[in-house]
C-alpha positions in Angstrom: 0.0 0.0 0.0 2.8 2.4 0.9 4.4 1.8 -2.6 1.1 2.5 -4.3 0.7 5.7 -2.3 4.3 6.8 -3.3 3.7 6.0 -6.9 0.4 7.9 -6.9 2.1 11.0 -5.3 4.9 10.8 -7.9 2.4 10.6 -10.8 0.4 13.5 -9.4 3.7 15.5 -9.1 4.6 14.8 -12.7 1.1 15.6 -13.9 1.2 18.9 -12.0 4.6 19.7 -13.5 3.4 18.9 -17.0 0.3 21.1 -16.6 2.3 24.0 -15.2 4.8 23.6 -18.1 1.9 23.5 -20.6 0.3 26.6 -19.1 3.6 28.5 -19.5 3.7 27.7 -23.3 2.2 30.4 -25.4 0.5 29.4 -28.6 0.3 31.8 -31.6 -1.6 30.9 -34.8 -1.3 32.6 -38.2 -2.5 31.4 -41.5 -4.2 32.2 -44.8 -7.0 31.0 -47.0 -7.8 31.7 -50.6 -10.7 30.8 -52.9 -10.3 31.7 -56.6 -11.1 30.8 -60.2 -8.7 30.6 -63.1 -9.9 31.4 -66.7 -7.4 30.3 -69.4 -7.1 30.3 -73.1 -4.1 28.6 -74.7 -2.4 27.4 -71.5 1.2 26.4 -72.3 0.7 28.3 -75.6 -1.1 25.3 -77.0 -4.1 24.8 -74.7 -2.7 21.3 -73.9 -0.6 19.7 -71.3 3.2 19.6 -71.9 3.2 16.5 -74.1 0.1 17.6 -76.1 -1.9 14.7 -75.0 -4.6 16.4 -72.9 -6.7 19.6 -73.2 -6.6 22.1 -70.4 -9.9 23.2 -68.8 -10.9 26.7 -69.6 -12.3 27.4 -66.1 -11.2 25.8 -62.8 -12.1 26.8 -59.2 -9.6 26.2 -56.4 -9.4 26.5 -52.6 -6.3 26.5 -50.4 -5.9 26.8 -46.6 -2.7 27.0 -44.4 -2.4 27.1 -40.6 0.8 27.8 -38.8 1.0 27.2 -35.0 3.9 28.4 -32.9 4.3 26.8 -29.5 6.5 29.3 -27.7 8.2 28.3 -24.4 10.3 31.5 -24.2 12.0 34.0 -26.5 14.7 31.5 -27.2 12.6 28.3 -27.8 9.6 27.5 -30.0 8.2 24.7 -32.2 6.4 25.5 -35.5 3.7 23.2 -36.9 2.3 24.1 -40.3 -0.6 22.2 -42.0 -2.3 22.9 -45.3 -5.0 21.9 -47.7 -3.1 22.6 -50.9 -5.1 24.0 -53.9 -8.0 21.6 -54.0 -10.3 21.8 -57.0 -14.0 22.3 -56.5 -15.9 19.2 -57.6 -12.8 17.0 -58.0 -11.3 16.6 -54.5 -12.2 16.4 -50.9 -10.8 18.3 -47.9 -10.2 15.1 -45.8 -7.4 12.6 -45.5 -9.5 10.0 -47.4 -8.8 12.0 -50.5 -6.6 9.8 -52.8 -4.2 12.7 -53.1 -4.3 13.4 -49.3 -5.3 17.0 -49.2 -4.3 17.6 -45.5 -0.5 17.9 -45.3 2.1 18.8 -42.8 4.5 21.3 -44.6 6.3 22.8 -41.6 7.4 21.0 -38.4 10.6 22.4 -36.9 12.2 23.4 -33.6 13.9 26.7 -33.3 16.0 27.7 -30.3 18.9 29.9 -29.3 21.9 28.4 -27.5 21.7 29.6 -23.9 23.3 33.1 -23.3 24.1 33.5 -27.0 22.4 34.7 -30.2 23.4 31.5 -32.1 20.1 30.2 -33.4 19.3 26.6 -34.6 16.3 25.6 -36.8 15.9 21.8 -37.1 13.1 20.0 -38.9 10.8 20.4 -41.9 11.1 24.1 -42.8 11.1 26.6 -45.6 14.2 26.4 -47.9 15.5 29.0 -50.3 18.8 30.3 -51.5 19.5 34.0 -51.2 18.2 36.5 -53.7 19.0 40.2 -53.9 15.5 41.6 -53.6 11.9 40.2 -53.1 10.9 41.9 -56.4 12.7 39.0 -58.1 10.6 36.5 -56.1 13.2 33.8 -55.6 16.5 32.3 -56.4 16.4 30.4 -59.8 18.3 27.4 -58.3 16.2 26.7 -55.1 13.4 28.9 -53.8 10.0 28.8 -52.1 10.0 25.2 -51.1 10.1 23.1 -48.0 12.5 20.4 -46.9 13.9 18.6 -43.9 17.0 20.5 -42.7 19.2 21.5 -39.8 20.3 25.2 -40.0 22.5 27.3 -37.7 22.8 31.1 -37.8 25.8 32.6 -36.1 26.0 36.4 -35.7 29.6 37.5 -35.9 29.1 41.3 -35.8 26.3 43.7 -36.4 27.3 43.7 -40.1 28.1 40.0 -40.6 26.7 36.6 -39.9 27.3 32.9 -40.9 24.3 30.7 -41.9 25.1 27.0 -42.5 23.1 23.9 -42.7 22.3 20.4 -44.1 19.2 19.3 -45.9 18.1 16.0 -47.3 16.1 17.0 -50.4 15.1 13.5 -51.2 15.5 9.8 -50.3 13.9 7.0 -52.3 13.9 4.5 -49.4 13.8 5.2 -45.7 15.3 3.0 -43.0 15.7 -0.1 -45.2 16.6 -0.6 -48.8 14.5 -2.9 -51.1 17.1 -5.6 -50.9 20.3 -6.5 -49.1 22.5 -4.3 -51.4 22.9 -0.7 -50.3 21.9 1.7 -53.1 22.7 5.4 -53.5 19.2 6.8 -53.0 19.8 10.1 -51.2 20.0 13.7 -52.5 21.8 15.5 -49.7 23.1 19.1 -49.7 25.3 21.2 -47.5 25.0 25.0 -47.8 26.5 28.2 -46.4 25.6 31.9 -46.7 27.5 34.9 -45.5 25.2 37.9 -45.3 27.1 41.2 -45.2 25.2 44.4 -44.3 26.7 47.9 -44.4 25.0 51.3 -44.7 23.6 51.5 -48.2 25.1 48.1 -49.3 24.2 44.4 -48.8 25.8 41.3 -50.2 25.4 37.6 -49.5 28.0 35.2 -51.0 26.7 31.6 -50.8 27.5 28.1 -51.8 26.0 24.6 -52.0 27.6 21.2 -52.2 25.4 18.2 -52.9 25.6 14.5 -53.6 22.9 13.1 -56.0 22.4 9.4 -55.6 21.8 7.3 -58.7 18.5 6.1 -57.3 17.5 9.3 -55.5 14.1 10.7 -56.3 15.7 13.4 -58.5 18.4 11.0 -59.8 16.8 8.4 -62.0 13.6 7.1 -63.7 13.2 3.7 -65.1 10.8 4.7 -67.9 12.7 7.6 -69.4 10.0 10.1 -68.4 10.8 13.1 -66.3 8.2 13.9 -63.6 8.0 17.7 -62.9 11.1 18.1 -65.1 13.4 17.2 -62.2 15.9 15.3 -64.3 15.9 17.8 -67.0 16.4 20.5 -64.3 19.3 19.1 -62.4 21.0 16.1 -63.9 21.4 15.1 -67.5 21.0 16.0 -71.1 18.6 14.3 -73.4 21.1 12.0 -75.1 22.6 10.5 -72.0 19.0 10.0 -70.6 17.8 8.2 -73.7 21.0 6.0 -74.0 21.2 4.7 -70.4 17.5 5.0 -69.5 18.3 6.8 -66.3 19.6 10.1 -65.3 23.1 9.1 -64.0 25.2 6.0 -63.9 27.8 6.4 -61.1 26.5 5.8 -57.6 26.9 9.3 -56.2 27.5 12.4 -58.3 28.8 15.7 -56.8 26.8 18.9 -57.5 28.2 22.4 -56.8 26.5 25.8 -56.8 27.9 29.1 -55.9 26.8 32.7 -56.2 26.3 36.1 -54.6 23.7 38.7 -54.2 24.2 42.5 -54.3 22.0 45.4 -53.2 23.0 49.0 -53.3 20.6 51.4 -51.7 23.0 54.3 -51.0 21.5 56.3 -53.8 17.9 56.0 -52.3 15.3 56.4 -53.8 17.2 54.8 -56.7 18.0 51.2 -55.7 20.1 48.6 -57.6 20.1 44.8 -57.2 22.0 42.0 -58.8 22.6 38.2 -58.6 25.3 36.0 -60.2 25.5 32.2 -59.8 27.1 29.1 -61.4 26.3 25.4 -61.1 27.9 22.2 -62.2 26.8 18.6 -61.6 28.0 15.1 -62.5 31.7 16.0 -62.6 32.8 12.4 -62.0 30.9 10.7 -64.8 31.1 10.7 -68.6 31.6 14.1 -70.3 28.2 13.9 -72.0 26.5 13.7 -68.6 28.1 16.8 -67.1 25.8 19.8 -66.8 27.0 23.3 -66.0 26.0 26.9 -66.6 25.5 30.3 -65.1 22.8 32.9 -64.6 22.8 36.6 -63.7 20.3 39.3 -63.2 20.4 43.1 -62.7 17.4 45.1 -61.5 16.7 48.7 -60.4 13.7 50.5 -59.0 12.8 54.0 -58.0 10.9 54.3 -54.7 10.6 58.1 -54.6 7.0 58.3 -55.9 4.0 57.9 -53.6 1.6 56.5 -56.3 3.8 53.9 -57.9 7.3 52.2 -58.1 8.9 51.8 -61.5 11.0 48.7 -61.9 13.3 47.3 -64.6 15.0 43.9 -64.7 17.4 42.2 -67.1 18.6 38.6 -67.0 20.8 36.2 -69.0 21.4 32.5 -68.6 23.6 30.2 -70.7 21.8 27.6 -72.9 22.5 24.4 -74.8 25.0 24.5 -77.6 24.7 22.4 -80.8 26.2 19.2 -79.4 25.0 17.0 -76.6 28.1 14.8 -76.5 29.9 17.5 -74.5 27.2 17.7 -71.8 24.7 20.4 -71.0 25.3 24.1 -70.9 22.2 25.0 -68.9 22.6 25.8 -65.2 21.2 22.9 -63.1 18.5 23.8 -60.6 16.0 22.1 -58.2 13.1 24.5 -57.8 13.1 27.6 -60.0 10.5 30.3 -59.0 12.4 33.4 -60.2 10.4 36.1 -61.9 10.4 39.9 -61.4 7.4 42.2 -61.0 5.0 39.2 -60.8 5.5 38.5 -64.5 2.9 35.9 -65.4 5.3 34.3 -67.9 7.1 32.7 -64.9 6.1 30.8 -61.8 6.6 33.7 -59.5 4.7 35.4 -56.7 1.2 35.2 -58.1 -1.5 35.4 -55.4 -3.2 32.3 -56.9 -1.8 29.0 -58.0 -1.6 27.9 -61.7 -1.7 31.5 -62.9 1.5 31.5 -64.9 3.0 30.4 -68.3 5.8 27.9 -68.3 8.7 30.1 -69.5 12.1 28.9 -68.1 14.5 31.7 -66.9 17.3 29.2 -67.4 18.4 28.9 -71.0 17.0 32.4 -71.9 17.5 36.1 -71.6 15.2 39.0 -71.5 13.7 42.2 -69.9 10.9 42.9 -67.5 9.6 46.5 -67.2 7.0 47.2 -64.6 5.1 49.6 -62.4 4.4 48.2 -58.9 2.3 49.5 -56.1 0.2 51.8 -58.3 -2.4 53.5 -56.1 -4.8 56.3 -56.7 -7.6 55.2 -54.5 -7.4 54.1 -50.9 -7.2 50.3 -50.4 -6.9 49.7 -54.2 -3.5 48.9 -55.7 -2.4 47.8 -59.2 0.7 46.2 -60.8 1.6 46.4 -64.5 4.5 44.5 -66.1 5.7 43.9 -69.7 8.1 40.9 -70.3 10.2 39.9 -73.3 12.2 36.6 -73.4 14.4 35.1 -76.0 16.1 31.7 -75.8 19.8 30.9 -75.6 19.5 27.3 -76.6 20.7 26.1 -80.0 17.8 24.8 -82.0 19.6 21.6 -82.8 19.9 20.7 -79.1 16.1 21.0 -78.5 15.3 19.3 -81.8 17.5 16.3 -80.9 15.9 16.1 -77.4 12.5 15.8 -78.9 13.6 13.2 -81.4 15.2 11.1 -78.6 12.6 11.3 -75.9 9.6 13.1 -77.4 8.2 16.7 -77.0 7.3 17.7 -73.5 9.3 15.0 -71.7 12.7 16.7 -71.5 12.0 20.1 -73.1 8.7 21.8 -73.7 7.4 24.2 -76.2 6.9 27.6 -74.7 9.1 26.6 -71.7 12.5 26.0 -73.3 13.3 28.6 -76.0 15.8 28.4 -78.8 17.9 31.4 -80.0 15.3 31.8 -82.8 12.3 31.8 -80.5 10.8 34.5 -78.4 7.8 35.3 -76.2 6.4 38.5 -74.8 3.5 39.2 -72.5 1.7 41.7 -70.3 0.2 41.2 -66.9 -2.1 43.6 -65.0 -2.9 42.7 -61.4 -5.3 44.4 -59.0 -6.0 44.2 -55.3 -8.8 45.8 -53.3 -8.6 45.4 -49.5 -12.2 44.8 -48.3 -10.9 44.6 -44.8 -7.4 44.9 -43.4 -6.9 41.2 -43.9 -9.4 40.3 -46.6 -8.6 41.2 -50.2 -10.4 40.8 -53.5 -7.7 40.1 -56.2 -7.9 40.1 -60.0 -4.9 39.0 -62.0 -4.8 39.2 -65.8 -2.3 38.3 -68.4 -1.7 38.1 -72.2 1.2 36.6 -74.1 2.3 35.9 -77.7 5.0 33.4 -78.7 6.9 32.6 -81.8 8.1 28.9 -82.1 10.0 26.8 -84.6 8.2 24.1 -86.5 11.5 22.4 -87.2 12.1 21.9 -83.5 8.6 21.1 -82.2 6.8 19.7 -85.2 3.8 20.9 -87.1 1.2 19.7 -84.6 2.5 21.6 -81.6 3.8 24.7 -83.5 0.5 25.1 -85.3 -1.4 24.9 -82.0 0.6 27.9 -80.7 -0.4 29.9 -83.7 -4.1 29.4 -83.3 -4.6 32.4 -81.1 -2.6 34.0 -78.3 -2.5 32.9 -74.6 -4.4 34.9 -72.0 -5.6 34.3 -68.4 -7.7 35.9 -65.7 -7.8 34.8 -62.1 -10.2 36.3 -59.6 -10.6 35.4 -55.9 -10.4 36.2 -52.2 -7.5 35.9 -49.8 -7.9 36.0 -46.0 -4.8 36.3 -43.8 -4.9 36.1 -40.0 
């Protein structure tokens, strides 16, 4: 009996301690919801999917919800849990976990804490991942931006003007604890990264670098069928000839990948502000020459913030493209998730308020200009954004033609996405936002685009489809942020 009493007292003490601890934890919730409709004509410039085998719906209605909960123990320790229902179509999906595509997802789950008595901060778990970019007007880094992944990151302040950010992320792993057989296979895509932000009066720069190993059987490393889901293999690993010959992206077990670059922002001449980014990437350096992929990208942008009613912006970019031979590898910069695009240009997957509201143009393997007017406002609570975009390819026509012959159009390169030196596109987007309440907005995004594409590269069927009218879109909906 005495033992039972002691155990009961101990359990009560632990329960009281737990309740006290829970009571001391502050919970803060933020989130957003959006409901919108997309109206499209000539999506992908053809009105079809990338391979030209399906017709795009002219009107779709979507809904998305995100909830972020911070469990804060003190100013130096918290846990973030983020869940989402990700762009679910009306009439096609459900908002429950029984949906075959599983609508309810965890997209953030990380601990964040400071080492006691220091400002050294650790962030460990499923978190947002992005490489540095010089200014938000460019939306994101063309190598890795606006995505989530499992990572461990440490931020070390060295001085008021300088800090060190370093970390490790596992971008993909085909198998978890055990392989499918007793032979160990290279199925990881791991990356180590470092950034060195420097902040001075009127000047900012962030040199950065990434080293990665791409496993032969990693999710981004190989496919058995020769297809390329979400273009990952065509983005990061091989050229079309090596893919078609070996039936998989890479042949050696692990393949090193290197990226390096820097951002630059000069605001000393405010209200004139200047931004720039330069970066280089190379992958598959230990395998056959035809499998090596390397290339570089740079952008330069300026804006004038001295006007109350609008902000003029101008951006130029250039990226290397494929030459006429595939036996010497690929000359396009490898990337993982590219969401670069200035002034919300709808030709790129950028910062549109609503999903699926962009054309497929690839900033890698192209050059061009974007001229825009942002934050246009003449009436309270009503703002507008206007942008004109011109893009020309830097890929040799022979390279894309051979890719289509070897693998088929839309599987490695896509019409309207990957441009040759003789192809161009231009477009205009006009976006509008009216704040009904402080955190409830009615948004209308519109866009129009015209493209010129080579029949000798894409064939009569696809090329003729792009000439049967120009592409345009309209997206209208509500966003609620709390």
